[in-house]
C-alpha positions as a Markdown table, in Angstrom:
| # | Residue | x | y | z |
|---|---|---|---|---|
| 1 | Met | 40.4 | -17.3 | -15.5 |
| 2 | Ala | 37.0 | -16.6 | -16.9 |
| 3 | Leu | 35.9 | -13.1 | -17.0 |
| 4 | Leu | 32.4 | -12.2 | -15.8 |
| 5 | Lys | 30.0 | -11.4 | -18.6 |
| 6 | Phe | 28.1 | -8.3 | -18.0 |
| 7 | Ser | 24.3 | -8.8 | -18.9 |
| 8 | Pro | 22.1 | -5.7 | -18.3 |
| 9 | Met | 18.9 | -7.9 | -18.7 |
| 10 | Ala | 20.1 | -10.3 | -16.1 |
| 11 | Tyr | 20.4 | -7.3 | -13.6 |
| 12 | Ile | 17.1 | -5.8 | -14.5 |
| 13 | Lys | 15.4 | -9.2 | -14.2 |
| 14 | Tyr | 17.1 | -9.8 | -10.7 |
| 15 | Tyr | 16.0 | -6.3 | -9.3 |
| 16 | Ala | 12.5 | -6.6 | -10.8 |
| 17 | Leu | 11.7 | -10.0 | -9.5 |
| 18 | Asn | 13.2 | -9.2 | -6.1 |
| 19 | Ala | 11.7 | -5.8 | -5.8 |
| 20 | Pro | 9.4 | -6.5 | -2.9 |
| 21 | Met | 12.4 | -7.8 | -0.7 |
| 22 | Ile | 14.6 | -4.8 | -1.8 |
| 23 | Leu | 11.9 | -2.4 | -1.1 |
| 24 | Ala | 11.1 | -4.0 | 2.4 |
| 25 | Ala | 14.7 | -4.0 | 3.4 |
| 26 | Phe | 15.1 | -0.4 | 2.2 |
| 27 | Val | 12.3 | 1.0 | 4.4 |
| 28 | Ile | 13.5 | -0.9 | 7.4 |
| 29 | Phe | 17.1 | 0.4 | 7.0 |
| 30 | Ala | 15.9 | 3.9 | 6.3 |
| 31 | Ser | 13.9 | 3.8 | 9.5 |
| 32 | Ala | 16.9 | 2.6 | 11.4 |
| 33 | Phe | 19.1 | 5.5 | 9.9 |
| 34 | Asn | 16.4 | 8.1 | 10.5 |
| 35 | Lys | 15.6 | 6.9 | 14.0 |
| 36 | Asp | 11.9 | 6.7 | 13.2 |
| 37 | Ile | 9.2 | 3.9 | 13.1 |
| 38 | Lys | 7.8 | 4.8 | 9.7 |
| 39 | Gly | 9.4 | 1.6 | 8.0 |
| 40 | Leu | 8.0 | -0.7 | 10.8 |
| 41 | Val | 4.6 | 0.8 | 10.4 |
| 42 | Phe | 4.8 | 0.3 | 6.7 |
| 43 | Met | 6.0 | -3.4 | 7.2 |
| 44 | Ala | 3.2 | -4.1 | 9.7 |
| 45 | Gly | 0.6 | -3.1 | 6.9 |
| 46 | Ala | 2.6 | -5.3 | 4.5 |
| 47 | Val | 2.7 | -8.3 | 6.8 |
| 48 | Ile | -1.2 | -8.0 | 7.3 |
| 49 | Ile | -2.0 | -7.7 | 3.7 |
| 50 | Met | 0.3 | -10.5 | 2.9 |
| 51 | Phe | -1.4 | -12.8 | 5.4 |
| 52 | Met | -4.9 | -11.7 | 4.1 |
| 53 | Gly | -3.5 | -12.4 | 0.6 |
| 54 | Gln | -2.5 | -16.0 | 1.6 |
| 55 | Phe | -6.0 | -16.6 | 3.1 |
| 56 | Met | -7.8 | -15.1 | 0.0 |
| 57 | Ser | -5.7 | -17.3 | -2.4 |
| 58 | Ser | -7.0 | -20.6 | -0.9 |
| 59 | Thr | -10.4 | -19.0 | -0.7 |
| 60 | Leu | -10.5 | -17.9 | -4.4 |
| 61 | Gly | -8.8 | -21.2 | -5.4 |
| 62 | Arg | -7.4 | -19.9 | -8.8 |
| 63 | Lys | -4.7 | -22.3 | -10.1 |
| 64 | Pro | -1.5 | -21.0 | -11.6 |
| 65 | Pro | -0.8 | -21.2 | -15.3 |
| 66 | Lys | 0.2 | -24.9 | -16.6 |
| 67 | Asn | 3.5 | -23.5 | -18.0 |
| 68 | Ile | 4.6 | -21.7 | -14.6 |
| 69 | Asp | 8.4 | -21.7 | -13.6 |
| 70 | Leu | 7.8 | -22.8 | -10.1 |
| 71 | Glu | 11.3 | -22.3 | -8.9 |
| 72 | Ala | 11.7 | -18.8 | -10.1 |
| 73 | Cys | 8.1 | -17.7 | -9.1 |
| 74 | Asn | 8.3 | -19.1 | -5.5 |
| 75 | Met | 11.8 | -18.6 | -4.1 |
| 76 | Phe | 10.6 | -19.0 | -0.4 |
| 77 | Ser | 7.9 | -21.5 | -0.3 |
| 78 | Ser | 7.2 | -25.0 | -1.6 |
| 79 | Ser | 3.4 | -25.2 | -1.3 |
| 80 | Gly | 0.2 | -23.2 | -1.2 |
| 81 | Trp | 0.1 | -19.6 | -2.4 |
| 82 | Gly | 2.0 | -19.4 | -5.7 |
| 83 | Phe | 2.1 | -23.3 | -6.1 |
| 84 | Glu | -1.4 | -24.4 | -5.8 |
| 85 | Trp | -3.2 | -21.0 | -6.0 |
| 86 | Ser | -2.2 | -17.9 | -7.8 |
| 87 | Ala | -4.6 | -15.2 | -7.0 |
| 88 | Pro | -4.1 | -12.5 | -5.8 |
| 89 | Ala | -0.5 | -12.2 | -7.3 |
| 90 | Pro | 1.7 | -12.0 | -4.3 |
| 91 | Asn | 4.3 | -9.5 | -5.8 |
| 92 | Ala | 1.6 | -7.3 | -7.3 |
| 93 | Leu | -0.2 | -7.3 | -3.9 |
| 94 | Phe | 2.8 | -6.1 | -2.0 |
| 95 | Leu | 3.9 | -3.6 | -4.6 |
| 96 | Ala | 0.4 | -2.1 | -5.1 |
| 97 | Tyr | 0.1 | -1.8 | -1.4 |
| 98 | Ala | 3.5 | -0.2 | -1.1 |
| 99 | Ala | 2.6 | 2.3 | -4.0 |
| 100 | Ala | -0.6 | 3.2 | -2.6 |
| 101 | Tyr | 0.8 | 3.7 | 0.8 |
| 102 | Phe | 3.5 | 6.1 | -0.5 |
| 103 | Ile | 1.4 | 7.9 | -3.1 |
| 104 | Ala | -1.7 | 8.5 | -0.9 |
| 105 | Pro | 0.1 | 11.0 | 1.5 |
| 106 | Met | 1.7 | 12.8 | -1.6 |
| 107 | Phe | -1.8 | 13.5 | -2.9 |
| 108 | Phe | -3.2 | 14.2 | 0.5 |
| 109 | His | -0.5 | 16.8 | 1.5 |
| 110 | Gln | 0.3 | 18.0 | -2.2 |
| 111 | Asn | 3.8 | 17.0 | -1.5 |
| 112 | Phe | 4.7 | 15.1 | -4.6 |
| 113 | His | 8.0 | 13.3 | -5.1 |
| 114 | Trp | 8.1 | 12.6 | -8.9 |
| 115 | Gly | 11.2 | 10.5 | -8.8 |
| 116 | Leu | 9.8 | 8.1 | -6.3 |
| 117 | Leu | 6.4 | 7.9 | -8.3 |
| 118 | Gly | 8.4 | 7.2 | -11.4 |
| 119 | Ile | 10.5 | 4.5 | -9.8 |
| 120 | Leu | 7.4 | 2.9 | -8.2 |
| 121 | Ile | 5.6 | 2.6 | -11.5 |
| 122 | Val | 8.7 | 1.2 | -13.3 |
| 123 | Ile | 9.3 | -1.4 | -10.6 |
| 124 | Met | 5.5 | -2.4 | -10.7 |
| 125 | Val | 5.5 | -2.6 | -14.6 |
| 126 | Thr | 8.7 | -4.5 | -14.8 |
| 127 | Asn | 7.9 | -6.9 | -12.1 |
| 128 | Ala | 4.4 | -7.7 | -13.5 |
| 129 | Gly | 5.9 | -8.0 | -16.9 |
| 130 | Phe | 8.5 | -10.5 | -16.0 |
| 131 | Arg | 6.2 | -12.5 | -13.8 |
| 132 | Phe | 3.4 | -12.5 | -16.4 |
| 133 | Lys | 5.2 | -12.9 | -19.7 |
| 134 | Leu | 8.6 | -14.4 | -19.0 |
| 135 | Leu | 7.9 | -16.8 | -16.0 |
| 136 | His | 4.2 | -17.3 | -16.5 |
| 137 | Cys | 3.7 | -17.0 | -12.6 |
| 138 | Ile | 0.3 | -15.5 | -12.9 |
| 139 | Arg | -2.6 | -14.7 | -15.1 |
| 140 | Thr | -4.2 | -11.4 | -15.9 |
| 141 | Gly | -6.9 | -11.9 | -13.3 |
| 142 | Asp | -4.3 | -12.7 | -10.6 |
| 143 | Leu | -2.5 | -9.6 | -11.5 |
| 144 | Val | -5.7 | -7.4 | -11.4 |
| 145 | Leu | -6.8 | -8.9 | -8.0 |
| 146 | Gly | -3.4 | -8.3 | -6.5 |
| 147 | Val | -3.2 | -4.7 | -7.7 |
| 148 | Phe | -6.8 | -4.1 | -6.5 |
| 149 | Phe | -6.6 | -5.5 | -3.1 |
| 150 | Gly | -3.0 | -3.9 | -2.6 |
| 151 | Val | -4.2 | -0.5 | -3.4 |
| 152 | Ile | -7.3 | -0.7 | -1.3 |
| 153 | Trp | -5.2 | -1.9 | 1.7 |
| 154 | Gly | -2.5 | 0.7 | 1.1 |
| 155 | Ile | -5.0 | 3.6 | 1.2 |
| 156 | Leu | -6.8 | 2.1 | 4.3 |
| 157 | Trp | -3.5 | 1.5 | 6.1 |
| 158 | Tyr | -2.3 | 5.0 | 5.4 |
| 159 | Gly | -5.7 | 6.4 | 6.4 |
| 160 | Cys | -5.5 | 4.5 | 9.8 |
| 161 | Met | -1.9 | 5.8 | 10.4 |
| 162 | Ala | -2.9 | 9.4 | 9.5 |
| 163 | Met | -5.8 | 9.3 | 11.9 |
| 164 | Ile | -3.5 | 8.1 | 14.8 |
| 165 | Glu | -1.2 | 11.0 | 13.9 |
| 166 | Ala | -4.0 | 13.5 | 14.0 |
| 167 | Gln | -5.2 | 12.3 | 17.3 |
| 168 | His | -1.7 | 13.1 | 18.7 |
| 169 | Asp | -1.5 | 16.6 | 17.0 |
| 170 | Gly | 1.5 | 15.6 | 15.0 |
| 171 | Ala | 3.7 | 14.6 | 18.1 |
| 172 | Ile | 4.3 | 11.3 | 16.5 |
| 173 | Ser | 5.1 | 10.7 | 12.8 |
| 174 | Leu | 4.1 | 7.3 | 11.5 |
| 175 | Thr | 3.5 | 8.1 | 7.7 |
| 176 | Tyr | 5.8 | 9.4 | 4.9 |
| 177 | Phe | 5.7 | 12.8 | 3.2 |
| 178 | Gly | 3.3 | 14.2 | 5.9 |
| 179 | Asp | 5.6 | 16.7 | 7.6 |
| 180 | Asp | 7.9 | 19.4 | 6.4 |
| 181 | Ser | 11.3 | 17.8 | 5.8 |
| 182 | Ser | 13.2 | 21.1 | 6.2 |
| 183 | Gly | 14.3 | 20.1 | 9.8 |
| 184 | Asp | 13.5 | 23.7 | 11.2 |
| 185 | Lys | 10.7 | 23.9 | 13.6 |
| 186 | Cys | 9.7 | 27.3 | 14.7 |
| 187 | Lys | 7.2 | 28.5 | 17.4 |
| 188 | Leu | 6.1 | 31.7 | 19.1 |
| 189 | Thr | 6.6 | 31.7 | 22.9 |
| 190 | Lys | 6.3 | 34.9 | 25.1 |
| 191 | Lys | 6.7 | 37.2 | 22.2 |
| 192 | Lys | 9.8 | 35.4 | 21.0 |
| 193 | Phe | 10.1 | 33.5 | 17.9 |
| 194 | Lys | 12.3 | 30.4 | 18.4 |
| 195 | Cys | 13.5 | 27.8 | 16.1 |
| 196 | Arg | 15.2 | 24.6 | 16.8 |
| 197 | Asn | 16.7 | 22.3 | 14.3 |
| 198 | Ile | 15.5 | 18.7 | 14.3 |
């Protein structure tokens, strides 16, 4: 019976390359557990930017590098974006959108989560490193375009959702890090101060 060989680099590579799918699954499950729609709102923005990215890729017409590892770079498609065209880089587009969407409310509300910031940066750098240096999925320009469009869309999508929240005076919560997470909501009514645990 052969023993499984532990290879840290194999695990790092697996999680780095699958980071967009893991992140998407996490926000959806977090929304289900927290009984909110924040993850669905995040994923709606992600679906929009990925469709826009696919359209931009054929419009820009940038060819992938000659030494691309097609099977590793494109796990879910066999033509189009990633095979025939490489810009904007799909993983960079998604991860930059996610980072901007999560970081924008932190700056806006001065509610920083340093651990999440660090994790997002590590995920983006390792994913880009593996896709750029190891698998040759993308060129520098593809990466730059993916990050650029992803950040722009993440900030715009967050701004739209924050405006919807503001129109409803905080009655709905669509974005992350905008409300106080203590769970205690208090208000003054008829000279009595009442709190309820949410």
